[in-house]
MIPAMAR-30448 format. One record per residue (C-alpha): residue number from 1; residue in one letter; x, y, z. Coordinates in steps of 0.1 Angstrom, whole numbers. Layout:
# MIPAMAR-30448
+-----+------+-------+-------+-------+
: pos : code :    c1 :    c2 :    c3 :
+-----+------+-------+-------+-------+
: NUM :    A :     X :     Y :     Z :
...
+-----+------+-------+-------+-------+
END
This chain:
# MIPAMAR-30448
+-----+------+-------+-------+-------+
: pos : code :    c1 :    c2 :    c3 :
+-----+------+-------+-------+-------+
:   1 :    X :  -184 :    45 :  -118 :
:   2 :    X :  -159 :    45 :  -146 :
:   3 :    X :  -124 :    46 :  -132 :
:   4 :    X :  -105 :    79 :  -135 :
:   5 :    X :   -72 :    77 :  -154 :
:   6 :    X :   -42 :    88 :  -133 :
:   7 :    X :    -4 :    90 :  -138 :
:   8 :    X :    26 :    85 :  -116 :
:   9 :    X :    56 :   108 :  -118 :
:  10 :    X :    87 :    92 :  -106 :
:  11 :    X :    70 :    58 :  -111 :
:  12 :    X :   101 :    36 :  -108 :
:  13 :    X :   112 :    48 :   -74 :
:  14 :    X :   102 :    33 :   -40 :
:  15 :    X :    73 :    58 :   -35 :
:  16 :    X :    62 :    55 :   -71 :
:  17 :    X :    61 :    18 :   -68 :
:  18 :    X :    40 :    21 :   -36 :
:  19 :    X :    15 :    43 :   -54 :
:  20 :    X :    12 :    16 :   -81 :
:  21 :    X :     8 :   -12 :   -56 :
:  22 :    X :   -19 :     6 :   -35 :
:  23 :    X :   -38 :    17 :   -66 :
:  24 :    X :   -40 :   -17 :   -82 :
:  25 :    X :   -76 :   -24 :   -71 :
:  26 :    X :   -87 :    11 :   -63 :
:  27 :    X :  -124 :    16 :   -68 :
:  28 :    X :  -121 :    51 :   -84 :
:  29 :    X :   -86 :    54 :   -99 :
:  30 :    X :   -66 :    35 :  -125 :
:  31 :    X :   -29 :    40 :  -134 :
:  32 :    X :   -26 :    45 :  -171 :
:  33 :    X :     6 :    66 :  -173 :
:  34 :    X :    40 :    60 :  -157 :
:  35 :    X :    67 :    86 :  -161 :
:  36 :    X :   104 :    86 :  -151 :
:  37 :    X :   138 :    98 :  -162 :
:  38 :    X :   147 :   101 :  -199 :
:  39 :    X :   169 :    70 :  -195 :
:  40 :    X :   138 :    49 :  -188 :
:  41 :    X :   116 :    64 :  -214 :
:  42 :    X :   104 :    42 :  -242 :
:  43 :    X :   108 :     9 :  -223 :
:  44 :    X :    82 :   -13 :  -207 :
:  45 :    X :    77 :    -5 :  -170 :
:  46 :    X :    87 :   -41 :  -159 :
:  47 :    X :   120 :   -37 :  -177 :
:  48 :    X :   132 :    -4 :  -162 :
:  49 :    X :   131 :   -13 :  -125 :
:  50 :    X :   168 :   -11 :  -118 :
:  51 :    X :   165 :   -24 :   -82 :
:  52 :    X :   135 :   -46 :   -89 :
:  53 :    X :   100 :   -44 :   -75 :
:  54 :    X :   109 :   -36 :   -39 :
:  55 :    X :    75 :   -30 :   -23 :
:  56 :    X :    62 :   -66 :   -20 :
:  57 :    X :    40 :   -88 :   -41 :
:  58 :    X :    42 :   -85 :   -79 :
:  59 :    X :    40 :   -56 :  -103 :
:  60 :    X :     4 :   -52 :  -114 :
:  61 :    X :     1 :   -68 :  -148 :
:  62 :    X :   -14 :   -38 :  -166 :
:  63 :    X :    13 :   -14 :  -153 :
:  64 :    X :    41 :   -39 :  -161 :
:  65 :    X :    32 :   -35 :  -197 :
:  66 :    X :    30 :     3 :  -198 :
:  67 :    X :    55 :    21 :  -218 :
:  68 :    X :    74 :    45 :  -195 :
:  69 :    X :    74 :    81 :  -207 :
:  70 :    X :    99 :   109 :  -201 :
:  71 :    X :    87 :   129 :  -171 :
:  72 :    X :    95 :   160 :  -189 :
:  73 :    X :    70 :   152 :  -217 :
:  74 :    X :    39 :   167 :  -200 :
:  75 :    X :    18 :   166 :  -232 :
:  76 :    X :    16 :   128 :  -232 :
:  77 :    X :     3 :   127 :  -196 :
:  78 :    X :   -22 :   155 :  -204 :
:  79 :    X :   -38 :   134 :  -232 :
:  80 :    X :   -44 :   104 :  -209 :
:  81 :    X :   -47 :   116 :  -172 :
:  82 :    X :   -72 :   134 :  -152 :
:  83 :    X :   -45 :   141 :  -126 :
:  84 :    X :   -11 :   128 :  -115 :
:  85 :    X :     6 :   117 :   -83 :
:  86 :    X :    41 :   131 :   -79 :
:  87 :    X :    66 :   107 :   -63 :
:  88 :    X :    98 :   124 :   -73 :
:  89 :    X :   128 :   114 :   -52 :
:  90 :    X :   154 :   136 :   -68 :
:  91 :    X :   173 :   161 :   -46 :
:  92 :    X :   168 :   191 :   -68 :
:  93 :    X :   138 :   208 :   -53 :
:  94 :    X :   138 :   236 :   -80 :
:  95 :    X :   135 :   210 :  -107 :
:  96 :    X :   107 :   192 :   -89 :
:  97 :    X :    88 :   225 :   -85 :
:  98 :    X :    94 :   231 :  -122 :
:  99 :    X :    79 :   198 :  -133 :
: 100 :    X :    50 :   199 :  -109 :
: 101 :    X :    41 :   235 :  -121 :
: 102 :    X :    43 :   223 :  -157 :
: 103 :    X :    18 :   195 :  -151 :
: 104 :    X :    -5 :   219 :  -133 :
: 105 :    X :    -2 :   244 :  -161 :
: 106 :    X :   -12 :   217 :  -185 :
: 107 :    X :   -45 :   213 :  -167 :
: 108 :    X :   -37 :   184 :  -144 :
: 109 :    X :   -40 :   185 :  -106 :
: 110 :    X :    -8 :   173 :   -89 :
: 111 :    X :    -9 :   154 :   -56 :
: 112 :    X :    26 :   155 :   -45 :
: 113 :    X :    47 :   134 :   -21 :
: 114 :    X :    77 :   156 :   -26 :
: 115 :    X :    88 :   184 :    -2 :
: 116 :    X :    96 :   210 :   -29 :
: 117 :    X :    63 :   229 :   -26 :
: 118 :    X :    57 :   226 :    11 :
: 119 :    X :    71 :   260 :    17 :
: 120 :    X :    51 :   276 :   -11 :
: 121 :    X :    27 :   301 :     5 :
: 122 :    X :    -4 :   291 :   -16 :
: 123 :    X :     1 :   254 :   -17 :
: 124 :    X :   -17 :   234 :    10 :
: 125 :    X :     1 :   208 :    31 :
: 126 :    X :   -28 :   184 :    35 :
: 127 :    X :   -37 :   159 :    61 :
: 128 :    X :   -72 :   150 :    51 :
: 129 :    X :   -86 :   146 :    87 :
: 130 :    X :   -70 :   179 :    99 :
: 131 :    X :   -72 :   206 :    73 :
: 132 :    X :   -96 :   196 :    44 :
: 133 :    X :  -107 :   232 :    42 :
: 134 :    X :   -73 :   242 :    30 :
: 135 :    X :   -83 :   229 :    -4 :
: 136 :    X :  -104 :   262 :    -6 :
: 137 :    X :   -72 :   280 :   -15 :
: 138 :    X :   -71 :   262 :   -49 :
: 139 :    X :   -89 :   290 :   -69 :
: 140 :    X :   -65 :   316 :   -55 :
: 141 :    X :   -35 :   294 :   -64 :
: 142 :    X :   -48 :   289 :   -99 :
: 143 :    X :   -54 :   326 :  -103 :
: 144 :    X :   -19 :   334 :   -91 :
: 145 :    X :    -3 :   311 :  -116 :
: 146 :    X :   -27 :   314 :  -144 :
: 147 :    X :   -38 :   278 :  -142 :
: 148 :    X :   -73 :   268 :  -153 :
: 149 :    X :   -79 :   232 :  -140 :
: 150 :    X :   -45 :   223 :  -126 :
: 151 :    X :   -32 :   229 :   -91 :
: 152 :    X :    -7 :   215 :   -66 :
: 153 :    X :   -15 :   199 :   -32 :
: 154 :    X :    13 :   183 :   -11 :
: 155 :    X :    13 :   159 :    18 :
: 156 :    X :    35 :   166 :    48 :
: 157 :    X :    67 :   150 :    60 :
: 158 :    X :    60 :   114 :    67 :
: 159 :    X :    69 :   115 :   104 :
: 160 :    X :    43 :   142 :   112 :
: 161 :    X :    14 :   118 :   105 :
: 162 :    X :    23 :    96 :   134 :
: 163 :    X :    14 :   123 :   160 :
: 164 :    X :    -2 :   154 :   145 :
: 165 :    X :   -37 :   140 :   142 :
: 166 :    X :   -39 :   131 :   179 :
: 167 :    X :   -27 :   166 :   187 :
: 168 :    X :   -52 :   183 :   164 :
: 169 :    X :   -80 :   163 :   178 :
: 170 :    X :   -73 :   178 :   212 :
: 171 :    X :   -70 :   213 :   198 :
: 172 :    X :  -103 :   209 :   178 :
: 173 :    X :  -120 :   198 :   211 :
: 174 :    X :  -111 :   232 :   226 :
: 175 :    X :   -79 :   224 :   245 :
: 176 :    X :   -51 :   248 :   237 :
: 177 :    X :   -17 :   232 :   232 :
: 178 :    X :    12 :   255 :   239 :
: 179 :    X :    44 :   233 :   236 :
: 180 :    X :    54 :   199 :   222 :
: 181 :    X :    86 :   180 :   224 :
: 182 :    X :    87 :   153 :   197 :
: 183 :    X :   113 :   125 :   197 :
: 184 :    X :   109 :   105 :   165 :
: 185 :    X :   123 :    71 :   157 :
: 186 :    X :   120 :    68 :   120 :
: 187 :    X :   122 :    37 :    98 :
: 188 :    X :   149 :    32 :    72 :
: 189 :    X :   122 :    31 :    44 :
: 190 :    X :   117 :    68 :    51 :
: 191 :    X :   151 :    74 :    34 :
: 192 :    X :   139 :    58 :     1 :
: 193 :    X :   158 :    30 :   -17 :
: 194 :    X :   185 :    20 :   -11 :
: 195 :    X :   183 :    44 :    18 :
: 196 :    X :   206 :    42 :    48 :
: 197 :    X :   237 :    21 :    44 :
: 198 :    X :   234 :   -11 :    64 :
: 199 :    X :   268 :    -5 :    80 :
: 200 :    X :   254 :    27 :    95 :
: 201 :    X :   221 :    15 :   108 :
: 202 :    X :   223 :   -22 :   118 :
: 203 :    X :   230 :   -25 :   156 :
: 204 :    X :   228 :    13 :   157 :
: 205 :    X :   206 :    44 :   160 :
: 206 :    X :   216 :    75 :   140 :
: 207 :    X :   206 :   107 :   159 :
: 208 :    X :   204 :   129 :   128 :
: 209 :    X :   182 :   130 :    97 :
: 210 :    X :   190 :   160 :    74 :
: 211 :    X :   162 :   185 :    74 :
: 212 :    X :   138 :   164 :    95 :
: 213 :    X :   138 :   184 :   127 :
: 214 :    X :   132 :   216 :   108 :
: 215 :    X :   102 :   201 :    90 :
: 216 :    X :    89 :   186 :   122 :
: 217 :    X :    90 :   220 :   139 :
: 218 :    X :    76 :   241 :   109 :
: 219 :    X :    52 :   221 :    88 :
: 220 :    X :    26 :   215 :   116 :
: 221 :    X :    22 :   253 :   119 :
: 222 :    X :    12 :   256 :    83 :
: 223 :    X :   -11 :   226 :    85 :
: 224 :    X :   -28 :   241 :   116 :
: 225 :    X :   -28 :   276 :   102 :
: 226 :    X :   -53 :   294 :    80 :
: 227 :    X :   -55 :   310 :    46 :
: 228 :    X :   -57 :   348 :    43 :
: 229 :    X :   -56 :   368 :    11 :
: 230 :    X :   -45 :   338 :   -10 :
: 231 :    X :   -17 :   325 :    12 :
: 232 :    X :   -13 :   305 :    44 :
: 233 :    X :    -6 :   321 :    77 :
: 234 :    X :    12 :   298 :   103 :
: 235 :    X :    -6 :   288 :   135 :
: 236 :    X :     2 :   310 :   164 :
: 237 :    X :     9 :   300 :   200 :
: 238 :    X :    24 :   266 :   195 :
: 239 :    X :    61 :   258 :   199 :
: 240 :    X :    76 :   225 :   188 :
: 241 :    X :   110 :   211 :   197 :
: 242 :    X :   121 :   180 :   178 :
: 243 :    X :   147 :   152 :   179 :
: 244 :    X :   147 :   130 :   149 :
: 245 :    X :   165 :    96 :   148 :
: 246 :    X :   169 :    69 :   122 :
: 247 :    X :   164 :    34 :   137 :
: 248 :    X :   168 :    -1 :   123 :
: 249 :    X :   131 :    -7 :   115 :
: 250 :    X :   118 :   -14 :    80 :
: 251 :    X :    85 :     5 :    81 :
: 252 :    X :    67 :    25 :   108 :
: 253 :    X :    76 :    59 :   122 :
: 254 :    X :    72 :    62 :   160 :
: 255 :    X :    71 :    94 :   180 :
: 256 :    X :    74 :   100 :   217 :
: 257 :    X :    55 :   132 :   225 :
: 258 :    X :    55 :   155 :   255 :
: 259 :    X :    26 :   179 :   255 :
: 260 :    X :    20 :   211 :   275 :
: 261 :    X :   -15 :   226 :   275 :
: 262 :    X :   -26 :   261 :   282 :
: 263 :    X :   -48 :   269 :   312 :
: 264 :    X :   -74 :   243 :   304 :
: 265 :    X :   -57 :   210 :   309 :
: 266 :    X :   -80 :   180 :   302 :
: 267 :    X :   -81 :   149 :   324 :
: 268 :    X :   -66 :   117 :   310 :
: 269 :    X :  -100 :   101 :   306 :
: 270 :    X :  -111 :   132 :   286 :
: 271 :    X :   -81 :   129 :   263 :
: 272 :    X :   -88 :    92 :   256 :
: 273 :    X :  -125 :   100 :   249 :
: 274 :    X :  -116 :   127 :   224 :
: 275 :    X :   -93 :   104 :   206 :
: 276 :    X :  -118 :    76 :   205 :
: 277 :    X :  -146 :    98 :   192 :
: 278 :    X :  -125 :   118 :   167 :
: 279 :    X :  -136 :   116 :   131 :
: 280 :    X :  -126 :   138 :   102 :
: 281 :    X :  -140 :   147 :    67 :
: 282 :    X :  -126 :   115 :    51 :
: 283 :    X :  -146 :    93 :    76 :
: 284 :    X :  -178 :   114 :    71 :
: 285 :    X :  -174 :   110 :    33 :
: 286 :    X :  -165 :    73 :    36 :
: 287 :    X :  -135 :    77 :    13 :
: 288 :    X :  -120 :    44 :     1 :
: 289 :    X :   -86 :    50 :    18 :
: 290 :    X :   -99 :    66 :    49 :
: 291 :    X :   -94 :    45 :    81 :
: 292 :    X :  -127 :    39 :    99 :
: 293 :    X :  -111 :    51 :   132 :
: 294 :    X :   -83 :    75 :   125 :
: 295 :    X :   -69 :    73 :   160 :
: 296 :    X :   -66 :    39 :   177 :
: 297 :    X :   -56 :    38 :   213 :
: 298 :    X :   -39 :     7 :   227 :
: 299 :    X :   -41 :     0 :   264 :
: 300 :    X :   -11 :   -24 :   266 :
: 301 :    X :    19 :    -9 :   284 :
: 302 :    X :    43 :   -18 :   256 :
: 303 :    X :    23 :    -6 :   225 :
: 304 :    X :    23 :     7 :   199 :
: 305 :    X :    51 :   -11 :   181 :
: 306 :    X :    60 :    -9 :   144 :
: 307 :    X :    58 :   -47 :   139 :
: 308 :    X :    24 :   -51 :   155 :
: 309 :    X :     6 :   -18 :   147 :
: 310 :    X :    19 :    -1 :   115 :
: 311 :    X :    -6 :   -19 :    93 :
: 312 :    X :   -37 :    -9 :   114 :
: 313 :    X :   -67 :    -2 :    91 :
: 314 :    X :   -50 :    -5 :    57 :
: 315 :    X :   -19 :    11 :    72 :
: 316 :    X :   -38 :    44 :    73 :
: 317 :    X :   -46 :    47 :   111 :
: 318 :    X :   -25 :    64 :   137 :
: 319 :    X :   -20 :    41 :   167 :
: 320 :    X :   -14 :    57 :   201 :
: 321 :    X :    -5 :    44 :   235 :
: 322 :    X :    12 :    50 :   269 :
: 323 :    X :    -7 :    82 :   277 :
: 324 :    X :     5 :    92 :   311 :
: 325 :    X :    13 :   122 :   333 :
: 326 :    X :    46 :   140 :   326 :
: 327 :    X :    67 :   154 :   354 :
: 328 :    X :    78 :   184 :   333 :
: 329 :    X :    49 :   190 :   309 :
: 330 :    X :    13 :   178 :   313 :
: 331 :    X :    12 :   144 :   295 :
: 332 :    X :    33 :   122 :   274 :
: 333 :    X :    24 :    95 :   249 :
: 334 :    X :    37 :    73 :   220 :
: 335 :    X :    22 :    74 :   185 :
: 336 :    X :    29 :    54 :   154 :
: 337 :    X :    20 :    54 :   117 :
: 338 :    X :    30 :    35 :    86 :
: 339 :    X :    54 :    59 :    68 :
: 340 :    X :    52 :    45 :    33 :
: 341 :    X :    14 :    41 :    34 :
: 342 :    X :    -2 :    68 :    56 :
: 343 :    X :    30 :    89 :    55 :
: 344 :    X :    35 :    87 :    17 :
: 345 :    X :    15 :    70 :   -11 :
: 346 :    X :   -16 :    62 :     9 :
: 347 :    X :   -18 :    98 :    23 :
: 348 :    X :   -15 :   111 :   -13 :
: 349 :    X :   -43 :    89 :   -25 :
: 350 :    X :   -65 :   100 :     3 :
: 351 :    X :   -59 :   136 :    -6 :
: 352 :    X :   -69 :   129 :   -42 :
: 353 :    X :  -101 :   112 :   -30 :
: 354 :    X :  -110 :   141 :    -9 :
: 355 :    X :  -103 :   167 :   -37 :
: 356 :    X :  -124 :   146 :   -60 :
: 357 :    X :  -154 :   144 :   -36 :
: 358 :    X :  -151 :   182 :   -29 :
: 359 :    X :  -153 :   189 :   -67 :
: 360 :    X :  -118 :   202 :   -72 :
: 361 :    X :  -110 :   173 :   -97 :
: 362 :    X :  -129 :   167 :  -128 :
: 363 :    X :  -134 :   130 :  -136 :
+-----+------+-------+-------+-------+
END
C-alpha cells in the first residue's frame, strides 16, 4: 500500500523525536511534516535540535532535511497530512487544546500524547487492547465541535500502561476488581528532556511527581467506563490509591500492585491463565505495532526489571511477575512497561493504526 502522510506536532522534543524514530520504517505511515515553535520554523529539522538527537541512533535522513513549520500554521499541515501525532510538551494545557482542536477542525485526526484533552468528556483515552470501542464516540465528538473529518484521541498517562492491561484482562474474564493500591517507580525519561535534575535523582528516590497520583487514580475509570449520550461515564465500583515515585532509571515504569477482588476471587493459576490467553483487538487485526502477546508473565522471582524487560516485543508488551497472595488484599504483583514506547509514542502509533483499520481515518 502507498504510505499515508503524517505530521508530528512538537517534533523537536523528546516524545516528538521518539515518534520520528519509531516511524522511520513503518509499513503504513510516513512522516512528511514536522512542526514546532515559531523560533524553529523555516529551518531544517536537523539544525533545530537544541539538545541534539536524544533518543538513540541517527535522525532519519528524510526527516533531517524537512523544513520545520510553525505549529500554529495549521494550513500547511492540512495540505500534506492525513493526520497528525501531537507530542506537545509545553505546560500550557489550554494552548495545547487550542492547537489540537484547530488541527481537528481543519480535517485532520489528532492522536495525542499530551494530557490536555484527557479530561474532555467526549475525547477517548485509548489503550488499544482495552477500549477500542471508545472510538465509536468520534461521530458524536465531531458533531459537538462541528468537525467533518478531524477528531482528537489521546493516550493515557504513561505509567498506567504498566499495569492496567493485566487488571482489565481479569475484569473482562468476569472477575470484579474492587480496590487497587498502585505504587509506581517511574523512570526519569517520563519527565521529558532534560527532565529531573541529576542532583535530585542520582542516589535518590523522589516520592512525588506532580499530578501523577491524581492521573493514576482517575484516568483508569474513564478508560474502563462507557459512552452515554455523547460523553464518557466513569467506571463504577473500583477505587484506586496511588503512590508515585521518580527513580534513577532511564526508561521503564514499574508498578507494584495490590488487588482486592469482589466475591469471586480467582485462583492464582486462573489469573496466570487469563493473562497468558489475553488478546485484544490489535492482536486480532495484526496491527504493525501490536505486541504478539500483550501480557508476558515472568516466573523468575526477581522479574520484571527495567533493564531486562522494558524492550519486550518492540517495547510494546507489558511484563508481569511476582504474582502472590497478599496478607491484606487478595493478590499482589509487579508490572512493567516501556514508558517512551508503549507509554508514549508507540502507544500513539498503535492508536492510529487501530483507527485506520476501523475506518475512522481516510488514507
